[in-house]
C-alpha positions as CSV (number, residue, x, y, z in Angstrom):
1,X,19.0,-23.2,-2.4
2,X,15.5,-22.5,-3.8
3,X,13.1,-19.8,-2.5
4,X,9.4,-20.6,-2.7
5,X,6.6,-18.1,-2.4
6,X,3.5,-19.5,-0.8
7,X,0.0,-18.4,-1.7
8,X,-1.5,-18.2,1.8
9,X,-0.7,-18.2,5.5
10,X,-2.1,-21.7,5.8
11,X,0.2,-23.0,3.0
12,X,3.1,-21.3,4.7
13,X,2.2,-22.9,8.1
14,X,1.9,-26.3,6.5
15,X,5.2,-26.0,4.6
16,X,7.2,-24.8,7.6
17,X,5.7,-27.2,10.2
18,X,8.8,-29.4,10.6
19,X,11.2,-26.4,10.3
20,X,9.3,-24.6,13.1
21,X,9.1,-27.7,15.2
22,X,12.8,-27.9,15.2
23,X,13.2,-24.3,16.5
24,X,9.8,-23.4,18.1
25,X,11.1,-20.4,20.0
26,X,13.1,-18.7,17.3
27,X,10.3,-19.3,14.7
28,X,7.4,-18.3,17.0
29,X,6.9,-14.8,15.6
30,X,6.5,-16.3,12.1
31,X,4.1,-18.9,13.3
32,X,2.0,-16.5,15.4
33,X,1.7,-13.9,12.6
34,X,0.6,-16.6,10.1
35,X,-1.8,-18.1,12.7
36,X,-3.3,-14.6,13.2
37,X,-3.9,-14.3,9.5
38,X,-5.6,-17.7,9.3
39,X,-7.8,-16.5,12.2
40,X,-8.9,-13.4,10.3
41,X,-6.3,-10.7,10.8
42,X,-5.7,-8.7,7.6
43,X,-2.8,-6.5,6.4
44,X,-2.3,-4.2,3.4
45,X,-0.6,-7.2,1.7
46,X,1.0,-10.5,2.7
47,X,4.0,-12.4,1.3
48,X,5.2,-15.8,2.5
49,X,8.6,-17.3,1.8
50,X,10.5,-20.5,2.5
51,X,14.1,-21.4,1.5
52,X,14.6,-25.0,0.6
53,X,17.6,-27.3,0.1
54,X,17.3,-30.8,-1.2
55,X,16.4,-32.1,2.3
56,X,13.5,-29.6,2.8
57,X,12.8,-26.2,4.4
58,X,15.9,-24.6,6.0
59,X,14.6,-21.0,6.3
60,X,11.4,-18.9,6.3
61,X,10.4,-15.3,6.1
62,X,7.2,-13.2,5.7
63,X,6.1,-9.7,5.0
64,X,2.8,-8.4,6.3
65,X,2.7,-4.8,5.0
66,X,3.1,-2.1,6.2
67,X,5.4,-4.0,8.6
68,X,9.0,-5.0,7.9
69,X,10.2,-8.3,6.5
70,X,10.5,-10.8,9.4
71,X,13.1,-13.6,8.9
72,X,13.6,-16.7,10.9
73,X,16.7,-18.7,11.6
74,X,18.5,-20.0,8.6
75,X,22.1,-20.7,7.3
76,X,23.9,-17.7,5.7
77,X,23.6,-19.4,2.3
78,X,19.9,-19.6,2.7
79,X,19.7,-15.9,3.7
80,X,21.8,-15.0,0.7
81,X,19.3,-16.9,-1.6
82,X,16.4,-15.1,0.1
83,X,18.1,-11.7,-0.4
84,X,18.8,-12.5,-4.1
85,X,15.1,-13.5,-4.6
86,X,13.8,-10.3,-2.9
87,X,16.1,-8.2,-5.0
88,X,14.8,-9.8,-8.2
89,X,11.2,-9.0,-7.1
90,X,12.0,-5.3,-7.2
91,X,9.5,-4.5,-4.4
92,X,10.8,-2.0,-1.9
93,X,11.2,-3.1,1.7
94,X,11.2,-0.7,4.6
95,X,13.3,-2.9,6.8
96,X,14.2,-6.4,8.1
97,X,13.6,-7.9,11.6
98,X,15.1,-11.1,12.9
99,X,18.3,-12.9,14.0
100,X,21.3,-10.6,13.6
101,X,23.3,-12.8,11.2
102,X,20.3,-13.5,9.0
103,X,19.2,-9.9,8.8
104,X,22.7,-8.8,7.8
105,X,23.1,-11.6,5.2
106,X,19.8,-10.7,3.5
107,X,20.6,-7.0,3.5
108,X,24.0,-7.7,2.0
109,X,22.4,-9.3,-1.1
110,X,19.8,-6.5,-1.3
111,X,22.6,-4.1,-1.5
112,X,21.2,-1.7,1.2
113,X,22.9,-0.5,4.4
114,X,20.9,-1.0,7.6
115,X,20.0,1.2,10.5
116,X,19.2,-0.7,13.7
117,X,16.0,0.7,15.1
118,X,15.8,-1.6,18.1
119,X,17.6,-4.6,19.7
120,X,15.4,-7.2,21.3
121,X,16.3,-9.7,24.0
122,X,14.4,-13.0,23.4
123,X,13.5,-14.4,26.9
124,X,12.0,-17.8,27.8
125,X,10.4,-18.6,31.1
126,X,12.2,-21.2,33.2
127,X,10.1,-21.4,36.4
128,X,7.7,-18.5,37.2
129,X,8.7,-16.6,40.3
130,X,5.6,-15.1,41.7
131,X,5.9,-11.3,42.2
132,X,4.8,-9.4,45.3
133,X,1.1,-8.5,44.9
134,X,0.5,-4.8,44.4
135,X,-2.7,-3.0,45.0
136,X,-5.5,-3.9,42.7
137,X,-6.5,-6.9,40.7
138,X,-6.7,-8.3,37.1
139,X,-9.6,-9.0,34.8
140,X,-10.0,-9.8,31.1
141,X,-10.5,-7.0,28.7
142,X,-13.9,-6.5,27.1
143,X,-15.2,-4.6,24.1
144,X,-15.9,-1.6,26.4
145,X,-12.1,-1.3,26.8
146,X,-11.3,-1.0,23.1
147,X,-10.8,2.7,23.0
148,X,-8.5,2.7,26.0
149,X,-6.3,-0.2,25.0
150,X,-6.0,1.1,21.5
151,X,-4.7,4.4,22.9
152,X,-2.3,2.5,25.2
153,X,-1.1,0.4,22.3
154,X,-0.3,3.5,20.3
155,X,1.6,5.0,23.3
156,X,3.5,1.7,23.7
157,X,4.7,1.7,20.1
158,X,5.8,5.3,20.4
159,X,7.7,4.7,23.6
160,X,9.6,1.7,22.2
161,X,10.3,3.6,19.0
162,X,8.3,1.4,16.6
163,X,6.1,2.6,13.7
164,X,2.5,3.2,14.8
165,X,0.4,0.9,12.5
166,X,-2.8,0.1,14.3
167,X,-5.0,-2.7,12.9
168,X,-8.6,-2.3,12.0
169,X,-11.3,-2.5,14.7
170,X,-12.2,-6.2,13.9
171,X,-8.6,-7.2,14.4
172,X,-8.4,-5.2,17.6
173,X,-11.5,-7.0,18.9
174,X,-9.8,-10.4,18.2
175,X,-6.8,-9.1,20.2
176,X,-9.1,-8.3,23.1
177,X,-9.7,-12.0,23.6
178,X,-6.0,-12.4,24.6
179,X,-5.7,-9.3,26.7
180,X,-5.9,-8.6,30.5
181,X,-6.1,-5.4,32.4
182,X,-4.9,-4.5,35.9
183,X,-7.3,-2.2,37.9
184,X,-6.9,-0.1,41.0
185,X,-10.1,1.3,42.5
186,X,-11.9,0.0,39.5
187,X,-9.8,2.0,37.1
188,X,-7.5,0.2,34.5
189,X,-3.9,1.2,34.9
190,X,-2.0,-1.5,32.9
191,X,-2.5,-4.1,30.2
192,X,-0.8,-7.3,29.0
193,X,-1.6,-9.8,26.3
194,X,-0.2,-12.5,24.2
195,X,0.0,-13.5,20.6
196,X,-1.9,-16.6,19.3
197,X,-0.5,-19.7,20.8
198,X,1.5,-21.6,18.2
199,X,1.4,-25.4,18.0
200,X,4.4,-27.2,16.5
201,X,5.8,-30.7,16.7
202,X,8.2,-29.1,19.2
203,X,5.3,-28.1,21.5
204,X,3.1,-25.2,22.2
205,X,4.6,-21.7,22.5
206,X,2.9,-18.6,23.8
207,X,4.5,-15.1,23.4
208,X,3.6,-12.4,25.8
209,X,3.2,-8.8,24.5
210,X,2.4,-6.0,24.6
211,X,2.9,-5.1,28.3
212,X,2.1,-1.5,29.1
213,X,1.6,0.4,32.4
214,X,0.2,3.9,32.4
215,X,3.1,6.3,33.4
216,X,1.5,7.5,36.6
217,X,1.2,3.9,37.9
218,X,4.8,2.7,37.2
219,X,7.2,1.7,39.8
220,X,4.6,-0.1,41.9
221,X,5.1,-3.7,40.7
222,X,1.9,-3.6,38.5
223,X,3.8,-4.5,35.3
224,X,5.2,-7.6,36.9
225,X,1.8,-8.6,38.3
226,X,0.0,-8.3,35.0
227,X,2.8,-10.1,33.2
228,X,2.5,-13.0,35.7
229,X,-1.3,-13.1,35.1
230,X,-0.8,-13.7,31.4
231,X,2.1,-16.1,32.1
232,X,-0.1,-18.3,34.3
233,X,-2.8,-18.4,31.6
234,X,-0.3,-19.6,29.0
235,X,1.2,-22.1,31.4
236,X,-2.3,-23.5,32.1
237,X,-2.5,-24.2,28.3
238,X,0.7,-26.2,28.5
239,X,2.7,-23.7,26.5
240,X,6.3,-22.7,26.8
241,X,6.2,-18.9,27.5
242,X,8.5,-16.4,25.8
243,X,8.6,-12.7,25.2
244,X,10.8,-10.0,23.6
245,X,12.3,-7.2,25.7
246,X,14.0,-4.0,24.6
247,X,17.7,-4.7,25.1
248,X,18.2,-1.0,26.0
249,X,15.6,-0.9,28.8
250,X,17.2,-2.2,32.0
251,X,13.9,-1.7,34.0
252,X,11.8,-4.1,32.0
253,X,14.6,-6.6,31.6
254,X,15.1,-6.6,35.3
255,X,11.4,-7.3,35.9
256,X,11.4,-10.2,33.4
257,X,14.6,-11.6,34.9
258,X,13.1,-11.6,38.4
259,X,9.9,-13.3,37.1
260,X,12.1,-16.2,35.8
261,X,12.5,-15.2,32.1
262,X,16.1,-16.0,31.0
263,X,17.7,-14.4,28.0
264,X,18.4,-16.9,25.2
265,X,19.1,-14.8,22.1
266,X,19.1,-11.3,20.6
267,X,17.4,-10.1,17.5
268,X,17.4,-6.7,15.7
269,X,14.7,-4.5,14.1
270,X,16.2,-2.5,11.2
271,X,15.4,0.0,8.6
272,X,16.8,-0.3,5.1
273,X,18.5,2.9,4.0
């Protein structure tokens, strides 16, 4: 197994096209992050990795600091090779996110124990089941909503127990182009958006998130309604629709199940100790 470091997000996307096309759902996070960088999003630093055997790419990973290393599906031997490579780089990693077996195999070669921060259920839409319509209506977010949705995004990250690393204003403005709000009496009460739609030989994939409802407006079906709005937008683009849900949140998982999102896998978000 050979680990290759790529110089740019575009180089990473080109090198992983066939690999991502074979598993477009499990590699969507890697693809959407790279697509976002190509579109203009910036991080503190960026690292792009593929793991190759003689037949080609069998695994991929990336790090967009300050976020954790994100790993895609790969054989255990490839994960061990990646872990050996990262250990030799001697650059500290705060954690690893991805498929359970891969995360554990990489951490094993790094020589660090793991603390699981969050377990994610990967859900894929079968057929959308339209929810009951609550009071209010949806609209696209605009630049006038930037302060509010930034505040909501921060609250969302705190609620799910993730580090609060908000991007710069220009990146947030790009995010607004993929964000919808639900309003009641002309007042926003919820938001939902999606990551950049990723095109692979296996088809288009759109990932919903974040979904956030203000606490005082929960329990009224608004979260389901705004999720359905974004789902319909992605379906209109011809995309397979997916999302991640907190495995330990029965309320949100129940909502997504009723909308038609079936659980297909589980991933973990971890801290390296």
